One Martini backbone bead per residue (centre of mass of N, CA, C, O) as a GRO file, in nm:
protein
  147
    1MET     BB    1  -0.026   0.146   5.342
    2ILE     BB    2   0.049   0.152   5.645
    3GLU     BB    3   0.350   0.211   5.603
    4ALA     BB    4   0.311   0.481   5.455
    5LEU     BB    5   0.160   0.622   5.687
    6SER     BB    6   0.379   0.585   5.901
    7ASN     BB    7   0.597   0.739   5.744
    8GLY     BB    8   0.439   1.005   5.722
    9ILE     BB    9   0.417   1.057   6.027
   10LEU     BB   10   0.722   1.082   6.074
   11TRP     BB   11   0.757   1.333   5.897
   12ILE     BB   12   0.563   1.514   6.043
   13LYS     BB   13   0.699   1.491   6.319
   14ALA     BB   14   0.975   1.608   6.237
   15PHE     BB   15   0.862   1.888   6.146
   16HIS     BB   16   0.728   1.955   6.412
   17VAL     BB   17   0.980   1.960   6.589
   18PHE     BB   18   1.124   2.180   6.430
   19ALA     BB   19   0.906   2.397   6.469
   20VAL     BB   20   0.915   2.402   6.776
   21ILE     BB   21   1.208   2.482   6.808
   22SER     BB   22   1.183   2.750   6.656
   23TRP     BB   23   0.963   2.878   6.828
   24MET     BB   24   1.112   2.857   7.105
   25ALA     BB   25   1.356   3.022   7.036
   26GLY     BB   26   1.191   3.284   6.996
   27MET     BB   27   1.038   3.282   7.275
   28PHE     BB   28   1.305   3.299   7.444
   29TYR     BB   29   1.433   3.565   7.301
   30MET     BB   30   1.234   3.804   7.287
   31PRO     BB   31   1.236   3.905   7.593
   32ARG     BB   32   1.537   3.973   7.587
   33LEU     BB   33   1.515   4.198   7.384
   34PHE     BB   34   1.328   4.371   7.559
   35VAL     BB   35   1.523   4.423   7.785
   36TYR     BB   36   1.738   4.569   7.613
   37HIS     BB   37   1.550   4.779   7.482
   38THR     BB   38   1.459   4.921   7.746
   39GLU     BB   39   1.776   5.023   7.789
   40THR     BB   40   1.709   5.229   7.574
   41ILE     BB   41   1.686   5.499   7.365
   42PRO     BB   42   1.454   5.641   7.208
   43GLY     BB   43   1.579   5.668   6.868
   44SER     BB   44   1.818   5.520   6.876
   45ALA     BB   45   2.031   5.315   6.719
   46GLU     BB   46   1.986   5.080   6.913
   47SER     BB   47   1.678   5.078   6.905
   48GLU     BB   48   1.655   5.032   6.598
   49ARG     BB   49   1.796   4.757   6.600
   50PHE     BB   50   1.587   4.613   6.778
   51LYS     BB   51   1.350   4.647   6.587
   52VAL     BB   52   1.467   4.470   6.365
   53MET     BB   53   1.511   4.212   6.528
   54GLU     BB   54   1.218   4.172   6.620
   55ARG     BB   55   1.081   4.166   6.345
   56ARG     BB   56   1.245   3.934   6.219
   57LEU     BB   57   1.187   3.720   6.428
   58LEU     BB   58   0.882   3.722   6.394
   59LYS     BB   59   0.850   3.700   6.071
   60ALA     BB   60   1.083   3.466   6.003
   61ILE     BB   61   1.023   3.262   6.261
   62VAL     BB   62   0.785   3.262   6.469
   63ASN     BB   63   0.537   3.262   6.288
   64PRO     BB   64   0.600   3.020   6.097
   65ALA     BB   65   0.648   2.815   6.329
   66MET     BB   66   0.367   2.827   6.452
   67ILE     BB   67   0.207   2.744   6.205
   68ALA     BB   68   0.348   2.472   6.163
   69THR     BB   69   0.288   2.352   6.437
   70TRP     BB   70  -0.019   2.351   6.410
   71ILE     BB   71  -0.057   2.195   6.148
   72LEU     BB   72   0.108   1.942   6.227
   73GLY     BB   73  -0.026   1.881   6.500
   74LEU     BB   74  -0.318   1.846   6.400
   75THR     BB   75  -0.251   1.623   6.202
   76LEU     BB   76  -0.146   1.420   6.408
   77ALA     BB   77  -0.394   1.408   6.592
   78TRP     BB   78  -0.577   1.299   6.368
   79LEU     BB   79  -0.418   1.051   6.248
   80THR     BB   80  -0.378   0.914   6.553
   81GLY     BB   81  -0.612   1.006   6.770
   82ALA     BB   82  -0.498   1.191   7.013
   83TYR     BB   83  -0.738   1.393   7.066
   84ARG     BB   84  -0.869   1.183   7.287
   85ASP     BB   85  -0.651   1.244   7.478
   86HIS     BB   86  -0.586   1.400   7.775
   87TRP     BB   87  -0.297   1.495   7.729
   88MET     BB   88  -0.365   1.644   7.462
   89GLN     BB   89  -0.570   1.842   7.579
   90ALA     BB   90  -0.367   1.975   7.772
   91LYS     BB   91  -0.167   2.057   7.556
   92PHE     BB   92  -0.357   2.240   7.399
   93VAL     BB   93  -0.388   2.450   7.622
   94LEU     BB   94  -0.084   2.524   7.636
   95VAL     BB   95  -0.059   2.609   7.336
   96LEU     BB   96  -0.260   2.835   7.360
   97ALA     BB   97  -0.096   2.995   7.566
   98MET     BB   98   0.151   3.030   7.385
   99SER     BB   99  -0.005   3.180   7.163
  100GLY     BB  100  -0.089   3.417   7.339
  101LEU     BB  101   0.201   3.505   7.401
  102HIS     BB  102   0.277   3.554   7.113
  103GLY     BB  103   0.072   3.783   7.072
  104TYR     BB  104   0.190   3.963   7.287
  105PHE     BB  105   0.471   3.992   7.161
  106ALA     BB  106   0.370   4.121   6.901
  107GLY     BB  107   0.263   4.374   7.047
  108ARG     BB  108   0.540   4.461   7.159
  109VAL     BB  109   0.675   4.507   6.891
  110ARG     BB  110   0.485   4.736   6.809
  111ALA     BB  111   0.542   4.921   7.049
  112PHE     BB  112   0.844   4.955   7.000
  113ALA     BB  113   0.820   5.063   6.704
  114GLN     BB  114   0.649   5.323   6.848
  115ASP     BB  115   0.765   5.403   7.127
  116ARG     BB  116   0.542   5.237   7.354
  117ASN     BB  117   0.678   5.144   7.598
  118ASP     BB  118   0.541   5.043   7.945
  119LYS     BB  119   0.776   4.851   8.037
  120PRO     BB  120   0.993   4.706   8.233
  121ALA     BB  121   1.258   4.499   8.247
  122ARG     BB  122   1.147   4.321   8.477
  123PHE     BB  123   0.900   4.217   8.329
  124TYR     BB  124   1.068   4.065   8.106
  125ARG     BB  125   1.222   3.882   8.301
  126ILE     BB  126   0.971   3.733   8.399
  127ILE     BB  127   0.830   3.652   8.121
  128ASN     BB  128   1.080   3.477   8.028
  129GLU     BB  129   0.974   3.216   8.203
  130VAL     BB  130   0.717   3.110   8.056
  131PRO     BB  131   0.799   2.946   7.803
  132PRO     BB  132   0.969   2.724   7.950
  133LEU     BB  133   0.739   2.625   8.127
  134LEU     BB  134   0.543   2.542   7.906
  135ALA     BB  135   0.739   2.354   7.756
  136ALA     BB  136   0.784   2.154   7.986
  137LEU     BB  137   0.489   2.066   8.016
  138ILE     BB  138   0.454   1.965   7.727
  139VAL     BB  139   0.678   1.751   7.727
  140ILE     BB  140   0.565   1.584   7.959
  141LEU     BB  141   0.299   1.511   7.822
  142VAL     BB  142   0.426   1.366   7.574
  143ILE     BB  143   0.618   1.159   7.723
  144VAL     BB  144   0.442   1.059   7.979
  145GLN     BB  145   0.138   1.053   7.974
  146PRO     BB  146  -0.034   1.078   8.267
  147PHE     BB  147  -0.359   1.064   8.115
   0.00000   0.00000   0.00000
């Protein structure tokens, strides 16, 4: 029984890691698309192409990956009891921040889709650094478990 549970946790962990990788790939790429999209003329063929790319990235990769990350991560935290650990609680706060940024990016996709972008490319270049920073802090918490 315990061996089967342990094996199941390993499978859940493997799928969780894959979901996180997929989510982060989209979160790292989305603001770069916004930078390039900002540099196009609204209504142009190039702008329309970016709209399709952004929508597909969000709907086909980033949203499902975030949902899977949350479901699998919460399952792991519950099954292993890690939710009681302080490093996990700090990680949870950072994943909430990443999720909030995800929601912000989804709003930007909608704004671009309606030709309502009000931010310059420089803004997106700066915000492009936030997902890798959050991801690095999350990985450090998971691997080092400093507290």
